[in-house]
ZANUKOL-365515 format. One record per atom (N, C-alpha, C): residue in one letter; z, y, x. Coordinates in steps of 0.05 Angstrom, whole numbers. Example, Ala and Ser with C-alpha at 12.3 -4.5 7.8 and 13.67 -1.06 7.14 Angstrom:
BEGIN
PAKOL   residu        Z        Y        X
PAKOL        A      156     -114      264
PAKOL        A      156      -90      246
PAKOL        A      156      -66      264
PAKOL        S      142      -45      257
PAKOL        S      143      -21      273
PAKOL        S      157        1      258
% end
This chain:
BEGIN
PAKOL   residu        Z        Y        X
PAKOL        M      -28      433     -126
PAKOL        M      -26      433      -96
PAKOL        M        3      431      -88
PAKOL        Y        9      412      -71
PAKOL        Y       37      408      -63
PAKOL        Y       44      427      -40
PAKOL        S       70      433      -39
PAKOL        S       80      449      -17
PAKOL        S       79      433        9
PAKOL        P       72      445       31
PAKOL        P       72      430       56
PAKOL        P       99      421       65
PAKOL        S      120      430       51
PAKOL        S      147      421       58
PAKOL        S      158      401       37
PAKOL        L      140      389       21
PAKOL        L      149      372       -1
PAKOL        L      167      350        8
PAKOL        F      161      338       31
PAKOL        F      177      316       42
PAKOL        F      192      323       67
PAKOL        E      197      349       71
PAKOL        E      210      358       95
PAKOL        E      238      346       96
PAKOL        E      246      337      120
PAKOL        E      271      324      125
PAKOL        E      274      298      111
PAKOL        R      251      286      104
PAKOL        R      250      259       91
PAKOL        R      236      241      110
PAKOL        V      242      215      108
PAKOL        V      230      195      125
PAKOL        V      215      174      108
PAKOL        A      190      169      115
PAKOL        A      174      149      100
PAKOL        A      166      127      119
PAKOL        L      164      103      107
PAKOL        L      154       79      121
PAKOL        L      130       70      106
PAKOL        V      108       66      121
PAKOL        V       83       56      109
PAKOL        V       74       31      123
PAKOL        T       72        9      109
PAKOL        T       63      -16      122
PAKOL        T       32      -18      121
PAKOL        G       21      -33      140
PAKOL        G       -8      -35      142
PAKOL        G      -21       -9      146
PAKOL        A       -9        9      162
PAKOL        A      -19       36      165
PAKOL        A      -36       40      190
PAKOL        G      -45       19      202
PAKOL        G      -62       21      225
PAKOL        G      -90       31      219
PAKOL        R      -98       28      194
PAKOL        R     -125       36      186
PAKOL        R     -126       39      156
PAKOL        G     -149       48      146
PAKOL        G     -155       48      117
PAKOL        G     -135       63      100
PAKOL        I     -128       50       78
PAKOL        I     -110       63       58
PAKOL        I      -83       70       70
PAKOL        G      -71       51       85
PAKOL        G      -45       56       97
PAKOL        G      -45       80      115
PAKOL        R      -65       82      132
PAKOL        R      -67      105      150
PAKOL        R      -70      131      135
PAKOL        A      -86      131      114
PAKOL        A      -89      156       98
PAKOL        A      -63      164       85
PAKOL        V      -48      145       74
PAKOL        V      -23      150       62
PAKOL        V       -3      162       82
PAKOL        A       -1      149      105
PAKOL        A       17      158      126
PAKOL        A       11      187      135
PAKOL        H      -15      192      138
PAKOL        H      -24      218      148
PAKOL        H      -18      240      127
PAKOL        Q      -23      234      101
PAKOL        Q      -18      254       81
PAKOL        Q       12      259       77
PAKOL        L       28      239       79
PAKOL        L       57      244       77
PAKOL        L       66      262      100
PAKOL        A       55      257      124
PAKOL        A       63      273      147
PAKOL        A       53      302      143
PAKOL        E       30      306      132
PAKOL        E       20      333      126
PAKOL        E       38      348      107
PAKOL        L       53      333       91
PAKOL        L       71      345       71
PAKOL        L      100      345       81
PAKOL        G      103      342      108
PAKOL        G      129      346      120
PAKOL        G      145      321      127
PAKOL        A      136      298      118
PAKOL        A      152      273      123
PAKOL        A      150      265      152
PAKOL        D      171      254      163
PAKOL        D      170      239      188
PAKOL        D      163      210      180
PAKOL        V      144      198      195
PAKOL        V      133      173      185
PAKOL        V      135      150      205
PAKOL        A      146      128      195
PAKOL        A      145      103      211
PAKOL        A      120       88      204
PAKOL        V      103       83      224
PAKOL        V       77       71      220
PAKOL        V       78       42      227
PAKOL        N       76       25      206
PAKOL        N       76       -4      211
PAKOL        N       48      -15      211
PAKOL        D       43      -34      228
PAKOL        D       19      -51      227
PAKOL        D       25      -76      243
PAKOL        I       11      -97      237
PAKOL        I       16     -122      253
PAKOL        I        3     -118      280
PAKOL        S      -16      -99      282
PAKOL        S      -28      -92      308
PAKOL        S      -13      -69      320
PAKOL        A        1      -73      342
PAKOL        A       16      -52      355
PAKOL        A       -3      -29      364
PAKOL        E      -26      -36      374
PAKOL        E      -45      -16      383
PAKOL        E      -54        2      360
PAKOL        S      -59      -10      337
PAKOL        S      -68        6      314
PAKOL        S      -45       24      304
PAKOL        A      -21       13      303
PAKOL        A        2       29      294
PAKOL        A        7       53      313
PAKOL        R        5       48      339
PAKOL        R        9       70      358
PAKOL        R      -13       91      356
PAKOL        A      -37       83      351
PAKOL        A      -59      102      348
PAKOL        A      -55      120      324
PAKOL        T      -47      108      302
PAKOL        T      -42      124      278
PAKOL        T      -19      143      283
PAKOL        A        3      134      295
PAKOL        A       26      151      301
PAKOL        A       18      174      319
PAKOL        R        2      169      339
PAKOL        R       -7      190      358
PAKOL        R      -23      211      342
PAKOL        T      -41      202      325
PAKOL        T      -58      221      310
PAKOL        T      -41      238      292
PAKOL        I      -21      226      278
PAKOL        I       -4      241      260
PAKOL        I       11      263      275
PAKOL        E       22      256      298
PAKOL        E       38      276      313
PAKOL        E       21      298      324
PAKOL        S       -4      291      332
PAKOL        S      -21      312      343
PAKOL        S      -34      330      322
PAKOL        E      -37      320      297
PAKOL        E      -51      335      277
PAKOL        E      -33      347      255
PAKOL        T       -8      338      253
PAKOL        T        8      348      231
PAKOL        T       33      363      239
PAKOL        G       43      357      263
PAKOL        G       68      370      271
PAKOL        G       93      354      262
PAKOL        S       89      334      245
PAKOL        S      111      316      238
PAKOL        S      116      295      259
PAKOL        R      140      284      259
PAKOL        R      145      262      277
PAKOL        R      134      236      266
PAKOL        A      126      219      284
PAKOL        A      116      192      276
PAKOL        A      123      172      297
PAKOL        T      130      149      289
PAKOL        T      136      127      308
PAKOL        T      122      102      299
PAKOL        A      112       87      318
PAKOL        A       99       61      312
PAKOL        A      120       40      309
PAKOL        T      119       25      288
PAKOL        T      138        3      284
PAKOL        T      123      -23      277
PAKOL        P      108      -33      297
PAKOL        P       93      -57      292
PAKOL        P      111      -81      286
PAKOL        A      102      -97      266
PAKOL        A      117     -121      258
PAKOL        A      101     -137      239
PAKOL        D      108     -163      238
PAKOL        D       97     -181      217
PAKOL        D      116     -178      193
PAKOL        V      108     -163      173
PAKOL        V      126     -157      150
PAKOL        V      131     -181      132
PAKOL        S      119     -204      138
PAKOL        S      126     -228      123
PAKOL        S      149     -243      136
PAKOL        D      159     -233      159
PAKOL        D      180     -246      174
PAKOL        D      206     -230      169
PAKOL        P      226     -242      157
PAKOL        P      251     -227      151
PAKOL        P      264     -214      175
PAKOL        D      265     -228      197
PAKOL        D      278     -217      221
PAKOL        D      262     -193      232
PAKOL        E      236     -195      232
PAKOL        E      220     -173      241
PAKOL        E      222     -149      223
PAKOL        V      225     -154      197
PAKOL        V      228     -132      178
PAKOL        V      254     -117      183
PAKOL        T      276     -132      187
PAKOL        T      301     -119      194
PAKOL        T      299     -102      219
PAKOL        A      287     -114      240
PAKOL        A      284      -99      265
PAKOL        A      266      -74      261
PAKOL        M      246      -77      245
PAKOL        M      228      -54      240
PAKOL        M      242      -31      227
PAKOL        V      258      -37      206
PAKOL        V      272      -16      192
PAKOL        V      294       -4      210
PAKOL        D      307      -21      226
PAKOL        D      326      -11      246
PAKOL        D      313        9      265
PAKOL        E      290        2      275
PAKOL        E      276       19      294
PAKOL        E      268       45      281
PAKOL        A      257       44      257
PAKOL        A      250       68      243
PAKOL        A      274       86      238
PAKOL        S      296       74      230
PAKOL        S      320       90      224
PAKOL        S      332      102      249
PAKOL        D      333       86      271
PAKOL        D      344       96      296
PAKOL        D      327      119      307
PAKOL        T      301      118      303
PAKOL        T      283      138      315
PAKOL        T      281      163      297
PAKOL        L      278      159      271
PAKOL        L      271      181      253
PAKOL        L      294      188      234
PAKOL        G      311      169      228
PAKOL        G      332      172      208
PAKOL        G      327      153      185
PAKOL        P      346      152      166
PAKOL        P      344      132      145
PAKOL        P      317      135      129
PAKOL        V      306      112      123
PAKOL        V      280      112      108
PAKOL        V      286      116       78
PAKOL        Q      274      137       67
PAKOL        Q      277      143       38
PAKOL        Q      253      136       21
PAKOL        H      230      135       34
PAKOL        H      205      130       19
PAKOL        H      190      107       32
PAKOL        L      181       89       15
PAKOL        L      167       65       25
PAKOL        L      141       61       10
PAKOL        V      120       55       26
PAKOL        V       94       47       14
PAKOL        V       87       20       26
PAKOL        N       88        0        9
PAKOL        N       80      -28       16
PAKOL        N       50      -30       13
PAKOL        N       35      -29       35
PAKOL        N        6      -30       35
PAKOL        N       -5      -54       49
PAKOL        A        9      -66       68
PAKOL        A       -1      -89       83
PAKOL        A      -10     -111       64
PAKOL        A      -33     -123       70
PAKOL        A      -43     -144       53
PAKOL        A      -63     -161       68
PAKOL        T      -69     -184       57
PAKOL        T      -90     -201       68
PAKOL        T     -105     -215       46
PAKOL        K     -126     -229       53
PAKOL        K     -142     -243       32
PAKOL        K     -155     -267       45
PAKOL        N     -162     -286       28
PAKOL        N     -176     -310       37
PAKOL        N     -192     -320       13
PAKOL        Y     -217     -314       12
PAKOL        Y     -233     -321      -12
PAKOL        Y     -243     -350      -11
PAKOL        A     -238     -363      -33
PAKOL        A     -248     -390      -36
PAKOL        A     -242     -399      -65
PAKOL        P     -259     -416      -77
PAKOL        P     -252     -427     -103
PAKOL        P     -226     -442     -101
PAKOL        L     -210     -442     -122
PAKOL        L     -183     -455     -121
PAKOL        L     -185     -484     -113
PAKOL        V     -205     -498     -121
PAKOL        V     -207     -527     -115
PAKOL        V     -212     -531      -85
PAKOL        E     -221     -510      -71
PAKOL        E     -226     -512      -42
PAKOL        E     -205     -499      -25
PAKOL        L     -186     -485      -38
PAKOL        L     -166     -470      -24
PAKOL        L     -145     -488      -12
PAKOL        T     -139     -484       14
PAKOL        T     -118     -501       26
PAKOL        T      -91     -489       19
PAKOL        V      -71     -506       21
PAKOL        V      -43     -498       16
PAKOL        V      -35     -476       37
PAKOL        E      -44     -480       61
PAKOL        E      -38     -461       83
PAKOL        E      -49     -433       76
PAKOL        D      -74     -432       67
PAKOL        D      -86     -407       61
PAKOL        D      -73     -394       36
PAKOL        W      -66     -410       16
PAKOL        W      -52     -400       -7
PAKOL        W      -25     -388        1
PAKOL        E      -10     -402       17
PAKOL        E       17     -393       24
PAKOL        E       15     -368       42
PAKOL        R       -5     -366       58
PAKOL        R       -7     -342       76
PAKOL        R      -12     -317       59
PAKOL        V      -30     -319       39
PAKOL        V      -36     -296       22
PAKOL        V      -11     -288        5
PAKOL        I        3     -308       -6
PAKOL        I       27     -302      -21
PAKOL        I       49     -290       -3
PAKOL        R       51     -301       21
PAKOL        R       71     -291       40
PAKOL        R       67     -261       47
PAKOL        V       42     -254       52
PAKOL        V       36     -227       61
PAKOL        V       35     -208       37
PAKOL        N       22     -216       15
PAKOL        N       17     -198       -7
PAKOL        N       41     -196      -27
PAKOL        L       59     -215      -26
PAKOL        L       81     -215      -46
PAKOL        L      108     -216      -32
PAKOL        T      112     -236      -15
PAKOL        T      138     -238       -2
PAKOL        T      144     -215       16
PAKOL        A      124     -205       31
PAKOL        A      128     -183       50
PAKOL        A      137     -158       35
PAKOL        P      123     -149       13
PAKOL        P      133     -126       -1
PAKOL        P      162     -129      -11
PAKOL        F      169     -153      -20
PAKOL        F      196     -159      -28
PAKOL        F      215     -154       -5
PAKOL        L      209     -166       19
PAKOL        L      227     -164       42
PAKOL        L      231     -136       51
PAKOL        V      209     -120       53
PAKOL        V      211      -93       63
PAKOL        V      226      -75       42
PAKOL        A      219      -78       17
PAKOL        A      232      -61       -4
PAKOL        A      261      -68       -6
PAKOL        R      268      -94       -4
PAKOL        R      296     -102       -6
PAKOL        R      312      -90       17
PAKOL        E      301      -90       41
PAKOL        E      315      -79       64
PAKOL        E      319      -49       61
PAKOL        V      298      -35       53
PAKOL        V      301       -6       49
PAKOL        V      320        0       27
PAKOL        A      318      -14        4
PAKOL        A      335       -9      -19
PAKOL        A      364      -14      -12
PAKOL        R      370      -36        2
PAKOL        R      397      -42        9
PAKOL        R      410      -19       24
PAKOL        R      395       -8       43
PAKOL        R      406       14       59
PAKOL        R      410       39       43
PAKOL        L      391       45       25
PAKOL        L      394       68        8
PAKOL        L      418       65      -10
PAKOL        L      421       42      -22
PAKOL        L      444       38      -40
PAKOL        L      471       39      -25
PAKOL        D      471       27       -1
PAKOL        D      496       27       15
PAKOL        D      504       55       23
PAKOL        G      483       72       28
PAKOL        G      488      100       36
PAKOL        G      490      120       14
PAKOL        G      487      110      -11
PAKOL        G      488      128      -34
PAKOL        G      466      148      -35
PAKOL        Q      442      140      -24
PAKOL        Q      419      158      -23
PAKOL        Q      398      150      -44
PAKOL        T      381      169      -50
PAKOL        T      359      164      -68
PAKOL        T      333      161      -52
PAKOL        G      313      150      -64
PAKOL        G      287      146      -51
PAKOL        G      266      138      -71
PAKOL        S      244      126      -61
PAKOL        S      223      117      -79
PAKOL        S      206       97      -64
PAKOL        V      193       79      -80
PAKOL        V      177       58      -69
PAKOL        V      150       57      -84
PAKOL        V      129       53      -70
PAKOL        V      102       48      -82
PAKOL        V       91       23      -69
PAKOL        N       82        5      -87
PAKOL        N       69      -20      -78
PAKOL        N       39      -17      -84
PAKOL        I       23      -23      -64
PAKOL        I       -6      -22      -68
PAKOL        I      -16      -50      -77
PAKOL        A      -23      -51     -103
PAKOL        A      -33      -76     -115
PAKOL        A      -64      -76     -115
PAKOL        S      -76      -80     -138
PAKOL        S     -105      -82     -139
PAKOL        S     -114      -85     -168
PAKOL        I     -138      -76     -174
PAKOL        I     -149      -82     -201
PAKOL        I     -152     -112     -205
PAKOL        S     -153     -127     -183
PAKOL        S     -154     -156     -186
PAKOL        S     -128     -167     -199
PAKOL        A     -107     -151     -199
PAKOL        A      -83     -159     -213
PAKOL        A      -87     -159     -243
PAKOL        L     -106     -143     -252
PAKOL        L     -111     -139     -281
PAKOL        L     -133     -157     -291
PAKOL        R     -154     -161     -275
PAKOL        R     -176     -178     -282
PAKOL        R     -184     -194     -257
PAKOL        P     -177     -220     -256
PAKOL        P     -183     -235     -232
PAKOL        P     -213     -238     -226
PAKOL        Q     -219     -240     -201
PAKOL        Q     -246     -244     -192
PAKOL        Q     -251     -273     -186
PAKOL        P     -274     -284     -195
PAKOL        P     -280     -312     -188
PAKOL        P     -281     -316     -158
PAKOL        G     -269     -337     -149
PAKOL        G     -270     -344     -121
PAKOL        G     -252     -328     -103
PAKOL        S     -233     -313     -115
PAKOL        S     -215     -296      -98
PAKOL        S     -191     -311      -88
PAKOL        G     -189     -337      -93
PAKOL        G     -167     -353      -82
PAKOL        G     -140     -343      -92
PAKOL        G     -122     -339      -73
PAKOL        G      -95     -330      -80
PAKOL        G      -92     -300      -82
PAKOL        Y     -114     -285      -77
PAKOL        Y     -112     -256      -76
PAKOL        Y     -104     -244     -103
PAKOL        S     -120     -250     -124
PAKOL        S     -114     -240     -151
PAKOL        S      -86     -248     -160
PAKOL        P      -79     -274     -158
PAKOL        P      -51     -281     -167
PAKOL        P      -29     -266     -152
PAKOL        S      -34     -262     -126
PAKOL        S      -13     -248     -110
PAKOL        S      -10     -219     -118
PAKOL        K      -32     -206     -125
PAKOL        K      -30     -178     -134
PAKOL        K      -19     -176     -162
PAKOL        K      -25     -195     -179
PAKOL        K      -13     -195     -206
PAKOL        K       17     -198     -204
PAKOL        A       25     -216     -186
PAKOL        A       54     -220     -182
PAKOL        A       67     -195     -170
PAKOL        L       53     -180     -153
PAKOL        L       63     -156     -141
PAKOL        L       69     -135     -162
PAKOL        V       51     -133     -182
PAKOL        V       56     -114     -204
PAKOL        V       81     -122     -219
PAKOL        S       85     -148     -224
PAKOL        S      109     -157     -237
PAKOL        S      134     -152     -220
PAKOL        L      132     -156     -194
PAKOL        L      154     -151     -176
PAKOL        L      161     -121     -177
PAKOL        T      141     -104     -178
PAKOL        T      145      -75     -180
PAKOL        T      162      -69     -205
PAKOL        E      156      -82     -227
PAKOL        E      171      -77     -252
PAKOL        E      200      -86     -249
PAKOL        Q      203     -109     -236
PAKOL        Q      230     -119     -232
PAKOL        Q      247     -100     -214
PAKOL        M      235      -91     -193
PAKOL        M      248      -71     -175
PAKOL        M      255      -46     -191
PAKOL        A      236      -37     -207
PAKOL        A      241      -12     -223
PAKOL        A      264      -16     -242
PAKOL        M      265      -40     -254
PAKOL        M      287      -46     -273
PAKOL        M      314      -45     -259
PAKOL        E      316      -56     -235
PAKOL        E      341      -59     -221
PAKOL        E      349      -34     -206
PAKOL        W      330      -19     -195
PAKOL        W      337        3     -177
PAKOL        W      333       31     -189
PAKOL        G      319       32     -212
PAKOL        G      313       59     -223
PAKOL        G      338       74     -229
PAKOL        S      359       61     -240
PAKOL        S      383       74     -248
PAKOL        S      399       84     -223
PAKOL        E      391       74     -200
PAKOL        E      405       82     -175
PAKOL        E      390      104     -160
PAKOL        G      369      115     -174
PAKOL        G      354      137     -162
PAKOL        G      332      127     -143
PAKOL        I      323      103     -147
PAKOL        I      301       92     -131
PAKOL        I      278       82     -150
PAKOL        P      262      100     -159
PAKOL        P      239       92     -176
PAKOL        P      219       76     -160
PAKOL        V      207       56     -173
PAKOL        V      187       39     -160
PAKOL        V      163       37     -178
PAKOL        N      139       42     -166
PAKOL        N      114       41     -181
PAKOL        N       93       28     -164
PAKOL        S       70       22     -177
PAKOL        S       48        9     -162
PAKOL        S       22       23     -168
PAKOL        I        3       19     -150
PAKOL        I      -24       30     -153
PAKOL        I      -43        6     -151
PAKOL        C      -62        6     -170
PAKOL        C      -83      -15     -170
PAKOL        C     -110       -3     -163
PAKOL        P     -117       -2     -137
PAKOL        P     -143       11     -130
PAKOL        P     -166       -7     -138
PAKOL        G     -189        7     -143
PAKOL        G     -214       -7     -146
PAKOL        G     -228       -9     -119
PAKOL        M     -254       -5     -119
PAKOL        M     -269       -6      -94
PAKOL        M     -264       19      -77
PAKOL        I     -253       14      -53
PAKOL        I     -246       36      -35
PAKOL        I     -261       32       -8
PAKOL        W     -273       52        1
PAKOL        W     -290       51       26
PAKOL        W     -271       54       50
PAKOL        T     -265       32       62
PAKOL        T     -249       32       87
PAKOL        T     -265       18      109
PAKOL        E     -254       17      133
PAKOL        E     -268        5      155
PAKOL        E     -276      -24      150
PAKOL        A     -259      -39      135
PAKOL        A     -264      -67      129
PAKOL        A     -290      -71      113
PAKOL        G     -297      -50       97
PAKOL        G     -321      -53       81
PAKOL        G     -345      -37       91
PAKOL        E     -343      -28      116
PAKOL        E     -365      -12      128
PAKOL        E     -392      -25      126
PAKOL        A     -393      -51      131
PAKOL        A     -419      -66      130
PAKOL        A     -431      -65      102
PAKOL        V     -414      -65       81
PAKOL        V     -424      -64       54
PAKOL        V     -432      -36       46
PAKOL        Y     -414      -17       50
PAKOL        Y     -419       10       40
PAKOL        Y     -437       27       57
PAKOL        S     -442       19       82
PAKOL        S     -461       34       98
PAKOL        S     -489       25       93
PAKOL        D     -493        3       78
PAKOL        D     -519       -6       70
PAKOL        D     -526        7       43
PAKOL        D     -546       25       44
PAKOL        D     -552       40       20
PAKOL        D     -557       24       -5
PAKOL        E     -571        2       -2
PAKOL        E     -578      -15      -25
PAKOL        E     -553      -28      -37
PAKOL        L     -536      -39      -19
PAKOL        L     -512      -52      -29
PAKOL        L     -492      -32      -41
PAKOL        R     -490       -8      -27
PAKOL        R     -472       12      -38
PAKOL        R     -481       22      -65
PAKOL        E     -506       27      -68
PAKOL        E     -517       37      -94
PAKOL        E     -513       16     -116
PAKOL        Q     -515      -10     -109
PAKOL        Q     -510      -31     -128
PAKOL        Q     -481      -31     -137
PAKOL        R     -463      -28     -118
PAKOL        R     -435      -27     -125
PAKOL        R     -428       -2     -141
PAKOL        E     -440       21     -133
PAKOL        E     -435       45     -148
PAKOL        E     -444       44     -177
PAKOL        S     -465       28     -182
PAKOL        S     -476       25     -209
PAKOL        S     -456       11     -227
PAKOL        F     -436       -3     -216
PAKOL        F     -416      -16     -233
PAKOL        F     -394        3     -242
PAKOL        V     -392       26     -229
PAKOL        V     -370       45     -233
PAKOL        V     -379       68     -251
PAKOL        P     -366       73     -273
PAKOL        P     -374       95     -290
PAKOL        P     -376      122     -276
PAKOL        M     -359      126     -255
PAKOL        M     -361      151     -240
PAKOL        M     -383      151     -219
PAKOL        A     -396      127     -216
PAKOL        A     -419      124     -198
PAKOL        A     -413      131     -169
PAKOL        K     -389      124     -160
PAKOL        K     -383      128     -132
PAKOL        K     -361      109     -124
PAKOL        I     -359      105      -97
PAKOL        I     -338       88      -86
PAKOL        I     -315      105      -78
PAKOL        G     -291       96      -83
PAKOL        G     -267      112      -76
PAKOL        G     -262      113      -46
PAKOL        R     -246      132      -39
PAKOL        R     -238      136      -11
PAKOL        R     -208      131       -7
PAKOL        P     -200      125       17
PAKOL        P     -171      121       22
PAKOL        P     -154      145       13
PAKOL        E     -165      169       16
PAKOL        E     -151      193        8
PAKOL        E     -144      193      -22
PAKOL        H     -161      181      -38
PAKOL        H     -155      180      -67
PAKOL        H     -130      164      -72
PAKOL        V     -126      142      -57
PAKOL        V     -102      126      -60
PAKOL        V      -78      141      -49
PAKOL        A      -82      155      -27
PAKOL        A      -61      170      -15
PAKOL        A      -51      192      -34
PAKOL        N      -69      205      -47
PAKOL        N      -61      226      -67
PAKOL        N      -43      214      -88
PAKOL        A      -51      191      -98
PAKOL        A      -35      178     -119
PAKOL        A       -8      169     -109
PAKOL        A       -7      159      -84
PAKOL        A       19      151      -73
PAKOL        A       37      174      -70
PAKOL        V       27      197      -60
PAKOL        V       43      221      -57
PAKOL        V       55      229      -84
PAKOL        Y       38      229     -105
PAKOL        Y       48      236     -132
PAKOL        Y       71      218     -140
PAKOL        M       68      192     -135
PAKOL        M       89      174     -144
PAKOL        M      115      175     -127
PAKOL        L      112      183     -102
PAKOL        L      135      184      -84
PAKOL        L      150      211      -87
PAKOL        A      137      231      -96
PAKOL        A      149      258      -97
PAKOL        A      174      259     -114
PAKOL        P      195      271     -104
PAKOL        P      220      273     -119
PAKOL        P      216      286     -146
PAKOL        E      197      305     -148
PAKOL        E      192      319     -173
PAKOL        E      182      301     -195
PAKOL        N      172      278     -187
PAKOL        N      161      259     -207
PAKOL        N      179      234     -210
PAKOL        G      205      239     -205
PAKOL        G      224      217     -204
PAKOL        G      229      202     -230
PAKOL        Y      218      213     -252
PAKOL        Y      222      199     -278
PAKOL        Y      200      178     -282
PAKOL        L      181      177     -265
PAKOL        L      160      157     -266
PAKOL        L      171      131     -253
PAKOL        N      173      110     -269
PAKOL        N      186       86     -259
PAKOL        N      175       61     -272
PAKOL        G      167       41     -256
PAKOL        G      157       16     -267
PAKOL        G      128       17     -277
PAKOL        E      114       38     -269
PAKOL        E       86       41     -278
PAKOL        E       66       31     -258
PAKOL        S       43       23     -267
PAKOL        S       21       15     -250
PAKOL        S       -3       32     -256
PAKOL        L      -12       47     -236
PAKOL        L      -34       66     -239
PAKOL        L      -60       52     -230
PAKOL        V      -79       51     -249
PAKOL        V     -106       40     -242
PAKOL        V     -123       63     -231
PAKOL        L     -133       59     -207
PAKOL        L     -148       80     -193
PAKOL        L     -175       68     -184
PAKOL        D     -194       67     -203
PAKOL        D     -218       52     -198
PAKOL        D     -244       65     -208
PAKOL        G     -242       91     -215
PAKOL        G     -266      105     -225
PAKOL        G     -276       94     -251
PAKOL        G     -260       78     -265
PAKOL        G     -269       67     -290
PAKOL        G     -280       39     -289
PAKOL        L     -279       26     -265
PAKOL        L     -290       -1     -261
PAKOL        L     -279      -21     -281
PAKOL        Q     -253      -18     -287
PAKOL        Q     -241      -38     -306
PAKOL        Q     -254      -37     -333
PAKOL        L     -267      -15     -340
PAKOL        L     -280      -13     -366
PAKOL        L     -304      -32     -368
PAKOL        I     -315      -39     -344
PAKOL        I     -339      -56     -343
PAKOL        I     -331      -85     -335
PAKOL        G     -312      -87     -316
PAKOL        G     -302     -113     -308
PAKOL        G     -309     -119     -279
PAKOL        N     -288     -123     -263
PAKOL        N     -292     -128     -234
PAKOL        N     -300     -157     -229
PAKOL        D     -303     -173     -250
PAKOL        D     -312     -201     -246
PAKOL        D     -340     -202     -236
PAKOL        R     -355     -180     -238
PAKOL        R     -382     -179     -227
PAKOL        R     -382     -177     -197
PAKOL        L     -358     -173     -186
PAKOL        L     -356     -171     -156
PAKOL        L     -344     -196     -144
PAKOL        A     -353     -219     -154
PAKOL        A     -341     -244     -145
PAKOL        A     -341     -247     -115
PAKOL        G     -318     -255     -104
PAKOL        G     -316     -260      -76
PAKOL        G     -312     -235      -59
PAKOL        K     -308     -212      -71
PAKOL        K     -304     -187      -56
PAKOL        K     -278     -174      -65
PAKOL        T     -267     -158      -47
PAKOL        T     -242     -144      -54
PAKOL        T     -247     -114      -56
PAKOL        E     -230     -101      -72
PAKOL        E     -233      -72      -75
PAKOL        E     -227      -57      -49
PAKOL        R     -214      -70      -30
PAKOL        R     -206      -56       -6
PAKOL        R     -223      -64       18
PAKOL        E     -249      -69       12
PAKOL        E     -267      -78       33
PAKOL        E     -269      -57       55
% end
């Protein structure tokens, strides 16, 4: 059990925090004392999460809506977070997108959009945060939310699986370059997680039970499971953890997520 002051006087930035995994991560960090910059491409969603955090946790939160695949918007976002809350020390890159199609049918535009959001955006945000930490002589930590699709690609997943595989490699590169400066970088590869985006699947008893039958633990994960893992990786006490990728899937990888063709773990 963590102390409620674990991240006291620390500032965290979470991308894609308007709902699902990102919202759960932002909320849990705030419960443990962090002031949180809440990013989402939807300003309304970002503001709603920030309001909830402030009303339920006592920590400060500010909405920093931005397209994190745009370098100028990323700079402005981190500026706003820093001006409002203070320098960002902890980052969770969670924003992502998907576009399922067989590769022979995938358009260049759809391929580039997935790579831009799932790979270039985490690079841009982490680079901006790391530059400021290094310039200020501060330490921090970064967690990138990847996917079990990074380990075993799903048929028909288009650019999603390749983008997440590359994100794991990017995590290792960041860890190699920044670890010695006191900025450990790790990634999480979630399996099937019940978020709003998958409500239509998991609220259907037959479909949910079918999915659960693929998982040795016989259940679908929740956003809070990913948030718990992110907190562990971000915590200063665990600062010797660097360049690792944690698979969080209830054992699904033991069977193979290729049985879930055309679906994502973050439905």
